PARO-648187 format. One record per residue (C-alpha): y, z, x. Coordinates in pm, whole numbers, padded with zeros to 5 digits, always signed. Layout:
% PARO-648187
YZX ...
This chain:
% PARO-648187
+02506+01576-02924 +02669+01657-02618 +02312+01597-02465 +02291+01320-02547 +02600+01194-02373 +02560+01341-02053 +02179+01179-02074 +02335+00854-02146 +02580+00889-01887 +02327+01014-01576 +02133+00742-01703 +02381+00455-01687 +02548+00494-01366 +02211+00577-01203 +02151+00183-01364 +02475+00093-01245 +02355+00203-00871 +02008+00077-00878 +02105-00287-00987 +02415-00317-00682 +02204-00203-00487 +01883-00431-00589 +02156-00719-00567 +02229-00589-00187 +01926-00679-00048 +02066-00631+00333 +02115-00288+00269 +01748-00171+00207 +01692-00393+00511 +01888-00193+00713 +01810+00130+00601 +01443+00039+00683 +01511-00134+01038 +01770+00071+01198 +01500+00368+01182 +01252+00143+01307 +01418-00022+01588 +01441+00420+01685 +01086+00484+01605 +00912+00167+01798 +01222+00166+02072 +01357+00471+02120 +01073+00662+02075 +00868+00426+02277 +01038+00508+02585 +01184+00822+02588 +00839+00979+02480 +00625+01130+02646 +00215+01100+02732 +00200+01427+02723 +00354+01504+02413 +00685+01735+02371 +00754+02114+02326 +00867+02195+02016 +00990+02553+02145 +01019+02835+01972 +01065+02696+01626 +00753+02521+01584 +00568+02463+01259 +00289+02278+01424 -00028+02386+01524 -00047+02327+01911 +00306+02278+02122 +00222+01991+02247 +00331+01705+02012 +00323+01303+01973 +00686+01242+01985 +00640+00959+01744 +00516+01274+01469 +00788+01479+01601 +01098+01213+01564 +00994+01066+01222 +01151+01365+01010 +01489+01348+01232 +01482+00962+01130 +01414+01005+00785 +01720+01173+00810 +01914+00912+00951 +01795+00702+00617 +01935+00966+00446 +02252+01030+00581 +02345+00659+00627 +02218+00610+00240 +02458+00873+00153 +02716+00785+00311 +02716+00463+00196 +02684+00547-00181 +02979+00722-00118 +03152+00439-00005 +03076+00296-00343 +03267+00565-00505 +03585+00493-00299 +03579+00149-00440 +03575+00269-00752 +03841+00470-00761 +04051+00236-00559 +03881-00059-00837 +04020+00190-01136 +03651+00215-01220 +03649+00664-01200 +03989+00676-01412 +03820+00413-01682 +03496+00653-01707 +03751+00896-01782 +03754+00800-02176 +03381+00947-02172 +03329+01298-02349 +03258+01405-02073 +03415+01646-01790 +03498+01518-01474 +03282+01740-01241 +03000+01586-01481 +03117+01247-01368 +03117+01351-00995 +02765+01534-01029 +02614+01182-01169 +02760+00966-00913 +02571+01199-00673 +02253+01227-00845 +02230+00790-00889 +02346+00800-00516 +02054+01042-00417 +01808+00828-00617 +01871+00540-00406 +01817+00740-00076 +01492+00862-00226 +01350+00520-00279 +01491+00418+00114 +01370+00697+00288 +00988+00708+00106 +01004+00274+00208 +01062+00367+00582 +00792+00587+00532 +00552+00362+00329 +00608+00010+00635 +00677+00182+00918 +00463+00509+00941 +00098+00334+00851 +00200+00109+01221 +00229+00388+01382 -00056+00572+01258 -00321+00301+01363 -00204+00335+01762 -00146+00710+01770 -00303+00968+01599 -00015+01225+01379 -00091+01609+01203 +00084+01502+00912 -00061+01291+00678 +00013+01105+00285 -00037+01470+00129 +00196+01646+00370 +00499+01360+00281 +00402+01405-00116 +00463+01823-00079 +00806+01699+00118 +00945+01526-00193 +01148+01831-00319 +01273+01919+00030 +01393+01578+00116 +01561+01556-00263 +01752+01867-00209 +01847+01738+00208 +01907+01402+00035 +02157+01608-00269 +02325+01820+00053 +02424+01475+00267 +02551+01308-00055 +02759+01616-00148 +02928+01566+00195 +02957+01202+00130 +03157+01278-00148 +03332+01546-00013 +03487+01279+00216 +03537+00977-00056 +03749+01261-00210 +03999+01325+00002 +04014+00980+00199 +04255+00785+00027 +04179+00395+00153 +03889+00206+00136 +03974+00080+00513 +03986+00434+00636 +03631+00560+00489 +03446+00335+00753 +03605+00516+01049 +03563+00849+00879 +03188+00800+00791 +03121+00692+01186 +03282+01000+01324 +03080+01193+01058 +02759+01041+01083 +02720+01020+01438 +02832+01347+01571 +02602+01504+01258 +02277+01335+01384 +02269+01314+01719 +02384+01689+01747 +02062+01786+01598 +01700+01871+01626 +01669+01514+01496 +01598+01353+01832 +01486+01652+02065 +01389+02020+02074 +01703+02220+02103 +01546+02416+02374 +01664+02111+02580 +02022+02172+02548 +01985+02553+02687 +01734+02438+02942 +01993+02151+03068 +02336+02432+03080 +02491+02243+02777 +02544+02619+02614 +02836+02450+02360 +02661+02166+02241 +02346+02395+02167 +02534+02675+01945 +02723+02316+01768 +02369+02163+01718 +02173+02549+01634 +02440+02604+01339 +02462+02196+01236 +02346+02227+00881 +02141+01841+00953 +01890+02060+01233 +01805+02239+00926 +01780+01982+00668 +01571+01825+00949 +01348+02142+01023 +01318+02223+00708 +01160+01885+00637 +00943+01891+00911 +00806+02144+00828 +00727+02044+00484 +00543+01740+00629 +00251+02027+00713 +00314+02175+00411 +00532+02464+00506 +00821+02609+00387 +01086+02674+00649 +01315+02937+00414 +01610+02987+00635 +01634+02559+00643 +01564+02593+00241 +01851+02865+00213 +02121+02706+00438 +02076+02331+00251 +02095+02509-00061 +02418+02646+00016 +02554+02368+00194 +02493+02148-00109 +02676+02368-00356 +02975+02467-00099 +02977+02063-00046 +03009+01994-00359 +03224+02233-00512 +03495+02152-00268 +03429+01804-00384 +03478+01915-00772 +03804+02119-00691 +03955+01739-00468 +03859+01502-00775 +04136+01309-00889 +04002+01017-01026 +04380+00882-01136 +04433+00794-00780 +04373+00411-00785 +04517+00117-00693 +04610+00066-01068 +04815+00378-01062 +05131+00178-00885 +05191-00202-01022 +05474-00242-00748 +05156-00218-00506 +04987-00465-00707 +05254-00687-00764 +05331-00692-00325 +04956-00748-00289 +04962-01007-00521 +05287-01170-00340 +05091-01132+00012 
């Protein structure tokens, strides 16, 4: 009996998020175009003809890697990061509109509603990530030989799923503690850009040391996003980066636990009738 309730809630929330996503065609378009521009423009301009040296943490069979190939796991992480944050933006909207408050009428614990929202958002992240791979990578493969192949990205699926769960849990954590929808966009950018740029998504960390950026190097080294990108980079080659796997898993548990602890769906604009009347007059 309880299993049917749990399964129905997860299925219902997942279908709802997918239907919302299907009506927002610009969201899928931007999710593909944004990393595609980095792949075709930034990588072409910055990438060296001699390749790039990944440094000590190297999962490739050679020390000179095509920059297009090196940057692809990082751009995949970008897709997951933006998608996770946008799903959390939907969470803030649902809370302000009182949707989450209505969901409390179901015979389900609060934590499960939050976990269901996380899994629903993760499904969308996975769809966008593999759409990026399917559309963009064949174009690059034609002109540039890659070491990774299709089987590598199939093997990487569970690791991409775990990475997406971590980023989605981080987004939910932010959505829980941000009270207003207007403030979420600014906070989201404050988290996304440092997390993405201060990592190994676009360049190996040894270059930071080589340029004397010691403090930035340590921030990037202990950035969970770095571990997630390196985990995907290893998985795309059929290898397992156990340190990254452990860090991403623990961060997922930590972010989700903090989000569940602070989750209060009662905080909606419908909680204060005076606020509604004042907004209606304005």
